[in-house]
Chimera marker file (.cmm) of the C-alpha trace (Angstrom):
<marker_set name="trace">
<marker id="1" x="23.408" y="-40.120" z="-3.186" r="1" g="1" b="0" radius="0.5"/>
<marker id="2" x="25.516" y="-38.821" z="-6.084" r="1" g="1" b="0" radius="0.5"/>
<marker id="3" x="25.894" y="-41.052" z="-9.117" r="1" g="1" b="0" radius="0.5"/>
<marker id="4" x="28.463" y="-40.649" z="-11.824" r="1" g="1" b="0" radius="0.5"/>
<marker id="5" x="27.545" y="-41.334" z="-15.432" r="1" g="1" b="0" radius="0.5"/>
<marker id="6" x="29.786" y="-42.221" z="-18.340" r="1" g="1" b="0" radius="0.5"/>
<marker id="7" x="30.563" y="-39.289" z="-20.632" r="1" g="1" b="0" radius="0.5"/>
<marker id="8" x="28.587" y="-39.330" z="-23.863" r="1" g="1" b="0" radius="0.5"/>
<marker id="9" x="30.424" y="-39.661" z="-27.194" r="1" g="1" b="0" radius="0.5"/>
<marker id="10" x="29.444" y="-37.266" z="-29.972" r="1" g="1" b="0" radius="0.5"/>
<marker id="11" x="30.342" y="-37.798" z="-33.635" r="1" g="1" b="0" radius="0.5"/>
<marker id="12" x="31.164" y="-35.006" z="-36.067" r="1" g="1" b="0" radius="0.5"/>
<marker id="13" x="32.316" y="-34.889" z="-39.712" r="1" g="1" b="0" radius="0.5"/>
<marker id="14" x="34.423" y="-32.094" z="-41.180" r="1" g="1" b="0" radius="0.5"/>
<marker id="15" x="35.144" y="-31.665" z="-44.895" r="1" g="1" b="0" radius="0.5"/>
<marker id="16" x="38.650" y="-30.256" z="-45.439" r="1" g="1" b="0" radius="0.5"/>
<marker id="17" x="41.162" y="-29.828" z="-48.225" r="1" g="1" b="0" radius="0.5"/>
<marker id="18" x="44.688" y="-31.194" z="-48.114" r="1" g="1" b="0" radius="0.5"/>
<marker id="19" x="45.992" y="-27.690" z="-47.426" r="1" g="1" b="0" radius="0.5"/>
<marker id="20" x="43.944" y="-27.287" z="-44.243" r="1" g="1" b="0" radius="0.5"/>
<marker id="21" x="44.174" y="-30.893" z="-42.992" r="1" g="1" b="0" radius="0.5"/>
<marker id="22" x="47.125" y="-30.442" z="-40.630" r="1" g="1" b="0" radius="0.5"/>
<marker id="23" x="45.922" y="-27.159" z="-39.133" r="1" g="1" b="0" radius="0.5"/>
<marker id="24" x="42.426" y="-28.604" z="-38.579" r="1" g="1" b="0" radius="0.5"/>
<marker id="25" x="43.802" y="-31.698" z="-36.819" r="1" g="1" b="0" radius="0.5"/>
<marker id="26" x="46.068" y="-29.531" z="-34.628" r="1" g="1" b="0" radius="0.5"/>
<marker id="27" x="43.084" y="-27.370" z="-33.669" r="1" g="1" b="0" radius="0.5"/>
<marker id="28" x="41.023" y="-30.471" z="-32.781" r="1" g="1" b="0" radius="0.5"/>
<marker id="29" x="43.827" y="-31.851" z="-30.611" r="1" g="1" b="0" radius="0.5"/>
<marker id="30" x="44.179" y="-28.502" z="-28.845" r="1" g="1" b="0" radius="0.5"/>
<marker id="31" x="40.455" y="-28.518" z="-27.943" r="1" g="1" b="0" radius="0.5"/>
<marker id="32" x="41.128" y="-31.456" z="-25.647" r="1" g="1" b="0" radius="0.5"/>
<marker id="33" x="37.761" y="-33.224" z="-25.740" r="1" g="1" b="0" radius="0.5"/>
<marker id="34" x="38.502" y="-35.345" z="-28.825" r="1" g="1" b="0" radius="0.5"/>
<marker id="35" x="38.699" y="-39.102" z="-28.246" r="1" g="1" b="0" radius="0.5"/>
<marker id="36" x="39.462" y="-40.384" z="-31.762" r="1" g="1" b="0" radius="0.5"/>
<marker id="37" x="40.143" y="-38.959" z="-35.231" r="1" g="1" b="0" radius="0.5"/>
<marker id="38" x="39.548" y="-40.784" z="-38.547" r="1" g="1" b="0" radius="0.5"/>
<marker id="39" x="40.783" y="-39.286" z="-41.811" r="1" g="1" b="0" radius="0.5"/>
<marker id="40" x="38.993" y="-40.665" z="-44.870" r="1" g="1" b="0" radius="0.5"/>
<marker id="41" x="38.996" y="-39.958" z="-48.585" r="1" g="1" b="0" radius="0.5"/>
<marker id="42" x="36.338" y="-41.293" z="-50.956" r="1" g="1" b="0" radius="0.5"/>
<marker id="43" x="35.092" y="-43.687" z="-48.262" r="1" g="1" b="0" radius="0.5"/>
<marker id="44" x="38.530" y="-45.209" z="-47.609" r="1" g="1" b="0" radius="0.5"/>
<marker id="45" x="40.204" y="-44.768" z="-44.233" r="1" g="1" b="0" radius="0.5"/>
<marker id="46" x="43.560" y="-43.056" z="-44.708" r="1" g="1" b="0" radius="0.5"/>
<marker id="47" x="44.488" y="-42.709" z="-41.025" r="1" g="1" b="0" radius="0.5"/>
<marker id="48" x="42.886" y="-43.350" z="-37.669" r="1" g="1" b="0" radius="0.5"/>
<marker id="49" x="44.330" y="-42.524" z="-34.284" r="1" g="1" b="0" radius="0.5"/>
<marker id="50" x="43.047" y="-42.339" z="-30.729" r="1" g="1" b="0" radius="0.5"/>
<marker id="51" x="43.716" y="-39.412" z="-28.433" r="1" g="1" b="0" radius="0.5"/>
<marker id="52" x="43.800" y="-39.677" z="-24.682" r="1" g="1" b="0" radius="0.5"/>
<marker id="53" x="43.676" y="-37.059" z="-21.997" r="1" g="1" b="0" radius="0.5"/>
<marker id="54" x="47.176" y="-35.880" z="-21.158" r="1" g="1" b="0" radius="0.5"/>
<marker id="55" x="48.808" y="-36.735" z="-24.487" r="1" g="1" b="0" radius="0.5"/>
<marker id="56" x="51.734" y="-34.372" z="-24.933" r="1" g="1" b="0" radius="0.5"/>
<marker id="57" x="53.294" y="-32.921" z="-28.073" r="1" g="1" b="0" radius="0.5"/>
<marker id="58" x="56.264" y="-35.310" z="-28.032" r="1" g="1" b="0" radius="0.5"/>
<marker id="59" x="53.958" y="-38.292" z="-28.398" r="1" g="1" b="0" radius="0.5"/>
<marker id="60" x="51.894" y="-36.597" z="-31.127" r="1" g="1" b="0" radius="0.5"/>
<marker id="61" x="54.875" y="-35.344" z="-33.161" r="1" g="1" b="0" radius="0.5"/>
<marker id="62" x="55.123" y="-38.488" z="-35.359" r="1" g="1" b="0" radius="0.5"/>
<marker id="63" x="51.356" y="-38.466" z="-35.946" r="1" g="1" b="0" radius="0.5"/>
<marker id="64" x="51.399" y="-34.803" z="-36.959" r="1" g="1" b="0" radius="0.5"/>
<marker id="65" x="54.406" y="-35.401" z="-39.249" r="1" g="1" b="0" radius="0.5"/>
<marker id="66" x="52.525" y="-38.219" z="-40.981" r="1" g="1" b="0" radius="0.5"/>
<marker id="67" x="49.432" y="-36.043" z="-41.387" r="1" g="1" b="0" radius="0.5"/>
<marker id="68" x="51.594" y="-33.279" z="-42.839" r="1" g="1" b="0" radius="0.5"/>
<marker id="69" x="53.010" y="-35.707" z="-45.407" r="1" g="1" b="0" radius="0.5"/>
<marker id="70" x="49.517" y="-36.991" z="-46.257" r="1" g="1" b="0" radius="0.5"/>
<marker id="71" x="48.162" y="-33.483" z="-46.697" r="1" g="1" b="0" radius="0.5"/>
<marker id="72" x="50.568" y="-32.959" z="-49.595" r="1" g="1" b="0" radius="0.5"/>
<marker id="73" x="49.044" y="-35.957" z="-51.383" r="1" g="1" b="0" radius="0.5"/>
<marker id="74" x="45.361" y="-35.584" z="-50.496" r="1" g="1" b="0" radius="0.5"/>
<marker id="75" x="42.977" y="-33.150" z="-52.132" r="1" g="1" b="0" radius="0.5"/>
<marker id="76" x="39.603" y="-33.353" z="-50.430" r="1" g="1" b="0" radius="0.5"/>
<marker id="77" x="39.092" y="-35.505" z="-47.375" r="1" g="1" b="0" radius="0.5"/>
<marker id="78" x="36.814" y="-35.967" z="-44.392" r="1" g="1" b="0" radius="0.5"/>
<marker id="79" x="37.812" y="-35.863" z="-40.748" r="1" g="1" b="0" radius="0.5"/>
<marker id="80" x="35.501" y="-37.889" z="-38.528" r="1" g="1" b="0" radius="0.5"/>
<marker id="81" x="35.803" y="-36.804" z="-34.916" r="1" g="1" b="0" radius="0.5"/>
<marker id="82" x="34.610" y="-38.595" z="-31.777" r="1" g="1" b="0" radius="0.5"/>
<marker id="83" x="34.211" y="-36.083" z="-28.959" r="1" g="1" b="0" radius="0.5"/>
<marker id="84" x="33.565" y="-36.606" z="-25.285" r="1" g="1" b="0" radius="0.5"/>
<marker id="85" x="30.608" y="-34.627" z="-24.018" r="1" g="1" b="0" radius="0.5"/>
<marker id="86" x="31.504" y="-34.091" z="-20.383" r="1" g="1" b="0" radius="0.5"/>
<marker id="87" x="28.762" y="-32.997" z="-18.015" r="1" g="1" b="0" radius="0.5"/>
<marker id="88" x="29.297" y="-29.699" z="-16.253" r="1" g="1" b="0" radius="0.5"/>
<marker id="89" x="30.356" y="-30.240" z="-12.655" r="1" g="1" b="0" radius="0.5"/>
<marker id="90" x="28.637" y="-28.210" z="-9.936" r="1" g="1" b="0" radius="0.5"/>
<marker id="91" x="29.180" y="-28.191" z="-6.237" r="1" g="1" b="0" radius="0.5"/>
<marker id="92" x="26.309" y="-29.245" z="-4.005" r="1" g="1" b="0" radius="0.5"/>
<marker id="93" x="25.691" y="-25.634" z="-2.982" r="1" g="1" b="0" radius="0.5"/>
<marker id="94" x="25.995" y="-24.034" z="-6.409" r="1" g="1" b="0" radius="0.5"/>
<marker id="95" x="22.911" y="-23.288" z="-8.468" r="1" g="1" b="0" radius="0.5"/>
<marker id="96" x="22.846" y="-23.235" z="-12.295" r="1" g="1" b="0" radius="0.5"/>
<marker id="97" x="22.004" y="-19.516" z="-12.135" r="1" g="1" b="0" radius="0.5"/>
<marker id="98" x="25.283" y="-18.822" z="-10.298" r="1" g="1" b="0" radius="0.5"/>
<marker id="99" x="27.281" y="-20.117" z="-13.304" r="1" g="1" b="0" radius="0.5"/>
<marker id="100" x="25.913" y="-17.409" z="-15.616" r="1" g="1" b="0" radius="0.5"/>
<link id1="1" id2="2" r="1" g="1" b="0" radius="0.2"/>
<link id1="2" id2="3" r="1" g="1" b="0" radius="0.2"/>
<link id1="3" id2="4" r="1" g="1" b="0" radius="0.2"/>
<link id1="4" id2="5" r="1" g="1" b="0" radius="0.2"/>
<link id1="5" id2="6" r="1" g="1" b="0" radius="0.2"/>
<link id1="6" id2="7" r="1" g="1" b="0" radius="0.2"/>
<link id1="7" id2="8" r="1" g="1" b="0" radius="0.2"/>
<link id1="8" id2="9" r="1" g="1" b="0" radius="0.2"/>
<link id1="9" id2="10" r="1" g="1" b="0" radius="0.2"/>
<link id1="10" id2="11" r="1" g="1" b="0" radius="0.2"/>
<link id1="11" id2="12" r="1" g="1" b="0" radius="0.2"/>
<link id1="12" id2="13" r="1" g="1" b="0" radius="0.2"/>
<link id1="13" id2="14" r="1" g="1" b="0" radius="0.2"/>
<link id1="14" id2="15" r="1" g="1" b="0" radius="0.2"/>
<link id1="15" id2="16" r="1" g="1" b="0" radius="0.2"/>
<link id1="16" id2="17" r="1" g="1" b="0" radius="0.2"/>
<link id1="17" id2="18" r="1" g="1" b="0" radius="0.2"/>
<link id1="18" id2="19" r="1" g="1" b="0" radius="0.2"/>
<link id1="19" id2="20" r="1" g="1" b="0" radius="0.2"/>
<link id1="20" id2="21" r="1" g="1" b="0" radius="0.2"/>
<link id1="21" id2="22" r="1" g="1" b="0" radius="0.2"/>
<link id1="22" id2="23" r="1" g="1" b="0" radius="0.2"/>
<link id1="23" id2="24" r="1" g="1" b="0" radius="0.2"/>
<link id1="24" id2="25" r="1" g="1" b="0" radius="0.2"/>
<link id1="25" id2="26" r="1" g="1" b="0" radius="0.2"/>
<link id1="26" id2="27" r="1" g="1" b="0" radius="0.2"/>
<link id1="27" id2="28" r="1" g="1" b="0" radius="0.2"/>
<link id1="28" id2="29" r="1" g="1" b="0" radius="0.2"/>
<link id1="29" id2="30" r="1" g="1" b="0" radius="0.2"/>
<link id1="30" id2="31" r="1" g="1" b="0" radius="0.2"/>
<link id1="31" id2="32" r="1" g="1" b="0" radius="0.2"/>
<link id1="32" id2="33" r="1" g="1" b="0" radius="0.2"/>
<link id1="33" id2="34" r="1" g="1" b="0" radius="0.2"/>
<link id1="34" id2="35" r="1" g="1" b="0" radius="0.2"/>
<link id1="35" id2="36" r="1" g="1" b="0" radius="0.2"/>
<link id1="36" id2="37" r="1" g="1" b="0" radius="0.2"/>
<link id1="37" id2="38" r="1" g="1" b="0" radius="0.2"/>
<link id1="38" id2="39" r="1" g="1" b="0" radius="0.2"/>
<link id1="39" id2="40" r="1" g="1" b="0" radius="0.2"/>
<link id1="40" id2="41" r="1" g="1" b="0" radius="0.2"/>
<link id1="41" id2="42" r="1" g="1" b="0" radius="0.2"/>
<link id1="42" id2="43" r="1" g="1" b="0" radius="0.2"/>
<link id1="43" id2="44" r="1" g="1" b="0" radius="0.2"/>
<link id1="44" id2="45" r="1" g="1" b="0" radius="0.2"/>
<link id1="45" id2="46" r="1" g="1" b="0" radius="0.2"/>
<link id1="46" id2="47" r="1" g="1" b="0" radius="0.2"/>
<link id1="47" id2="48" r="1" g="1" b="0" radius="0.2"/>
<link id1="48" id2="49" r="1" g="1" b="0" radius="0.2"/>
<link id1="49" id2="50" r="1" g="1" b="0" radius="0.2"/>
<link id1="50" id2="51" r="1" g="1" b="0" radius="0.2"/>
<link id1="51" id2="52" r="1" g="1" b="0" radius="0.2"/>
<link id1="52" id2="53" r="1" g="1" b="0" radius="0.2"/>
<link id1="53" id2="54" r="1" g="1" b="0" radius="0.2"/>
<link id1="54" id2="55" r="1" g="1" b="0" radius="0.2"/>
<link id1="55" id2="56" r="1" g="1" b="0" radius="0.2"/>
<link id1="56" id2="57" r="1" g="1" b="0" radius="0.2"/>
<link id1="57" id2="58" r="1" g="1" b="0" radius="0.2"/>
<link id1="58" id2="59" r="1" g="1" b="0" radius="0.2"/>
<link id1="59" id2="60" r="1" g="1" b="0" radius="0.2"/>
<link id1="60" id2="61" r="1" g="1" b="0" radius="0.2"/>
<link id1="61" id2="62" r="1" g="1" b="0" radius="0.2"/>
<link id1="62" id2="63" r="1" g="1" b="0" radius="0.2"/>
<link id1="63" id2="64" r="1" g="1" b="0" radius="0.2"/>
<link id1="64" id2="65" r="1" g="1" b="0" radius="0.2"/>
<link id1="65" id2="66" r="1" g="1" b="0" radius="0.2"/>
<link id1="66" id2="67" r="1" g="1" b="0" radius="0.2"/>
<link id1="67" id2="68" r="1" g="1" b="0" radius="0.2"/>
<link id1="68" id2="69" r="1" g="1" b="0" radius="0.2"/>
<link id1="69" id2="70" r="1" g="1" b="0" radius="0.2"/>
<link id1="70" id2="71" r="1" g="1" b="0" radius="0.2"/>
<link id1="71" id2="72" r="1" g="1" b="0" radius="0.2"/>
<link id1="72" id2="73" r="1" g="1" b="0" radius="0.2"/>
<link id1="73" id2="74" r="1" g="1" b="0" radius="0.2"/>
<link id1="74" id2="75" r="1" g="1" b="0" radius="0.2"/>
<link id1="75" id2="76" r="1" g="1" b="0" radius="0.2"/>
<link id1="76" id2="77" r="1" g="1" b="0" radius="0.2"/>
<link id1="77" id2="78" r="1" g="1" b="0" radius="0.2"/>
<link id1="78" id2="79" r="1" g="1" b="0" radius="0.2"/>
<link id1="79" id2="80" r="1" g="1" b="0" radius="0.2"/>
<link id1="80" id2="81" r="1" g="1" b="0" radius="0.2"/>
<link id1="81" id2="82" r="1" g="1" b="0" radius="0.2"/>
<link id1="82" id2="83" r="1" g="1" b="0" radius="0.2"/>
<link id1="83" id2="84" r="1" g="1" b="0" radius="0.2"/>
<link id1="84" id2="85" r="1" g="1" b="0" radius="0.2"/>
<link id1="85" id2="86" r="1" g="1" b="0" radius="0.2"/>
<link id1="86" id2="87" r="1" g="1" b="0" radius="0.2"/>
<link id1="87" id2="88" r="1" g="1" b="0" radius="0.2"/>
<link id1="88" id2="89" r="1" g="1" b="0" radius="0.2"/>
<link id1="89" id2="90" r="1" g="1" b="0" radius="0.2"/>
<link id1="90" id2="91" r="1" g="1" b="0" radius="0.2"/>
<link id1="91" id2="92" r="1" g="1" b="0" radius="0.2"/>
<link id1="92" id2="93" r="1" g="1" b="0" radius="0.2"/>
<link id1="93" id2="94" r="1" g="1" b="0" radius="0.2"/>
<link id1="94" id2="95" r="1" g="1" b="0" radius="0.2"/>
<link id1="95" id2="96" r="1" g="1" b="0" radius="0.2"/>
<link id1="96" id2="97" r="1" g="1" b="0" radius="0.2"/>
<link id1="97" id2="98" r="1" g="1" b="0" radius="0.2"/>
<link id1="98" id2="99" r="1" g="1" b="0" radius="0.2"/>
<link id1="99" id2="100" r="1" g="1" b="0" radius="0.2"/>
</marker_set>
């Protein structure tokens, strides 16, 4: 019998400057395994937004515009990222050695 488990969530913190905030968030979105992003400064939440699989650029455009505006005002901030750690899928006949 094959059982399916829930994907594990992994937390990560990135220290960035206001100048690199927008490019860092764009890179995280492009990676595709990010579930939620929190932007904080001095312990205060500045922005928080969820990301779902299949979100397209049109939906994210207002979020990215807001982050761009914030980056002009923020100096140092922290991006807290929640990632989904998806297990590697293998067929029943494939061995781990075959993936190398």
